[in-house]
C-alpha positions in Angstrom: 79.6 97.9 130.0 80.6 100.8 127.7 81.2 100.6 124.0 84.9 101.0 124.6 85.0 98.1 127.0 83.0 96.0 124.5 85.5 96.8 121.7 88.4 96.0 124.0 86.9 92.6 124.9 86.3 91.9 121.2 89.9 92.8 120.4 91.3 90.6 123.2 89.2 87.7 121.9 90.4 88.3 118.3 94.1 88.4 119.5 93.6 85.2 121.5 92.9 83.4 118.3 96.2 84.5 116.7 99.3 82.3 116.7 101.6 82.6 119.7 104.8 84.6 119.5 106.9 81.4 119.5 104.8 79.8 116.7 105.1 83.0 114.6 108.9 83.0 115.1 109.1 79.3 114.1 107.0 79.9 111.0 109.2 82.9 110.1 112.3 80.8 110.5 110.9 78.2 108.2 109.9 80.7 105.5 113.4 82.3 105.5 115.1 78.8 105.3 112.9 77.9 102.3 113.7 81.2 100.6 117.5 80.7 101.1 117.2 77.2 99.7 115.3 78.5 96.6 118.2 80.8 95.7 120.3 77.8 94.6 117.7 76.3 92.2 118.7 78.3 89.1 122.3 77.2 89.6 121.2 73.6 90.0 119.3 73.9 86.7 122.4 75.5 85.1 124.5 72.5 86.2 122.0 70.1 84.8 121.7 71.9 81.5 125.4 72.7 81.2 127.1 72.4 77.8 130.6 73.3 79.1 133.2 70.6 79.0 134.7 71.3 82.4 133.7 72.7 85.8 136.1 75.6 85.3 134.4 76.6 82.1 131.0 76.4 83.9 132.2 78.6 86.7 133.6 81.1 84.1 130.3 81.2 82.4 128.1 81.4 85.5 130.2 83.6 87.8 127.7 86.5 87.7 125.0 84.1 88.9 127.3 82.7 91.6 128.0 86.2 92.9 124.3 87.2 93.0 123.5 83.9 94.7 126.1 84.5 97.4 125.1 88.2 97.8 121.4 87.3 98.2 122.2 84.5 100.6 124.2 86.8 102.8 121.6 89.5 102.7 118.7 87.2 103.6 120.8 85.7 106.4 121.4 89.2 107.7 117.7 90.1 107.4 116.8 87.0 109.3 119.4 87.7 112.0 118.0 91.2 112.5 114.5 89.8 112.7 115.5 87.1 115.1 117.2 89.7 117.4 114.2 92.0 117.2 111.7 89.2 118.1 113.8 87.6 120.8 111.9 89.2 123.6 108.5 89.5 121.9 105.9 87.6 124.0 102.6 88.5 122.4 101.2 88.9 118.9 98.4 91.2 117.8 96.9 91.6 114.3 99.1 94.5 113.4 102.3 92.7 114.3 101.1 89.5 112.5 100.4 91.3 109.2 103.6 93.2 109.4 105.4 89.9 109.8 103.5 88.3 106.9 104.4 91.3 104.7 108.0 91.0 105.6 107.9 87.3 104.8 106.4 88.1 101.4 109.4 90.3 100.6 111.8 87.6 101.7 110.0 84.9 99.5 110.2 87.3 96.5 114.0 87.8 96.8 114.9 84.5 95.1 112.8 85.6 92.1 114.5 89.0 92.0 117.8 87.2 92.3 117.0 84.9 89.3 116.0 87.9 87.2 119.4 89.4 87.6 121.1 86.4 86.0 118.4 85.6 83.4 118.0 89.0 81.7 120.3 91.6 80.4 121.2 94.3 82.9 118.8 97.3 82.7 117.3 99.8 85.1 114.1 97.6 85.6 116.2 94.6 86.6 118.2 96.7 89.1 114.9 98.3 90.4 113.3 94.8 91.0 116.4 93.5 92.9 117.5 96.5 94.9 113.9 97.7 95.3 113.1 94.4 96.9 115.9 94.8 99.4 114.7 98.3 100.2 111.2 97.0 100.8 112.4 94.2 103.0 114.5 96.6 105.1 111.7 99.1 105.2 109.1 96.6 106.4 111.5 95.5 109.1 112.0 99.1 110.2 108.3 99.7 110.3 107.9 96.6 112.4 110.4 97.9 114.9 108.5 101.2 115.1 105.3 99.2 115.8 107.0 97.3 118.6 108.2 100.6 120.1 104.6 101.9 120.1 103.2 98.7 121.6 105.4 97.8 124.6 102.8 95.3 125.9 103.9 92.9 123.1 107.5 92.5 124.4 110.0 92.7 127.2 112.7 94.6 125.4 113.9 98.0 126.5 112.7 101.0 124.4 116.3 102.2 124.2 117.5 99.0 122.5 114.7 99.2 120.1 115.5 102.8 119.2 119.1 101.9 118.6 118.0 99.2 116.3 115.6 101.6 114.6 118.5 104.0 113.8 120.5 101.2 112.2 117.4 100.0 110.2 116.8 103.5 108.9 120.5 103.9 107.9 120.5 100.5 106.1 117.2 101.3 104.2 118.6 104.7 103.1 121.9 103.1 102.0 120.0 100.6 99.9 118.3 103.6 98.2 121.6 105.4 97.7 123.1 102.2 96.2 120.2 102.0 93.7 120.6 105.7 92.7 124.3 105.2 92.2 123.6 102.1 90.0 121.4 104.3 87.8 124.0 107.2 87.8 127.1 105.0 87.3 125.9 101.6 85.9 129.5 100.4 85.2 129.9 99.3 88.8 126.5 97.7 88.9 125.9 95.7 92.1 129.3 96.6 93.6 127.5 99.8 94.8 125.9 97.6 97.4 129.2 97.8 99.3 128.1 101.2 100.5 126.3 99.1 103.2 129.7 98.9 104.9 129.1 102.5 105.8 126.3 101.5 108.2 128.5 101.3 111.3 130.5 104.5 110.7 127.3 106.4 110.1 125.6 104.9 113.2 128.7 105.9 115.3 128.3 109.5 114.0 124.6 109.4 114.9 125.3 108.2 118.4 128.0 110.8 119.0 125.7 113.5 117.8 122.9 112.3 119.9 125.1 112.1 123.0 126.4 115.6 122.6 122.8 116.9 122.3 121.7 115.1 125.4 124.6 116.1 127.6 123.7 118.7 130.1 125.2 122.1 129.5 127.7 123.4 132.0 
């Protein structure tokens, strides 16, 4: 037996001790659910400690926190949905995929903290960097995971074309998060409203697809 065969056997033995794909998916779902639940805790504390005389007065005082809660909830839900679709046909887990997934879960668990920071401290560049930077990191790790799956087809039964389409969308979203952060620094008056540039994802993707199709069409 050659050294290469020995290393391959050792790698297969190590991978066999890793959690199954289904167990990793279930664990990821649980982590995301906990993170989404943690988002509400600062608002629960605010209700408990409220000094306002009416619910309307509390809403008026806490509306920025309510908005960031809803924004983070929707964003985490979208991150989870993207992750769920990407892993739908994953059948095996190796060490690289496992650690990428753990890294992605770390960014998800951090988002409730970043969300609480936005409503606890005065708005400044560091606060924006912590929040939007967290979103950029979450999206980036998800994109790197997709690249990893493209390069390791033995781990899944998904078509390479579908993964590449998802990769294009992931790159666009990551870049748009970065653009939103830069715009927040340049024009701070609009603050987190700049995150609405994410609605440009589909139009930009459509342009990318049309450009790609034109380049791949055979010349007459």
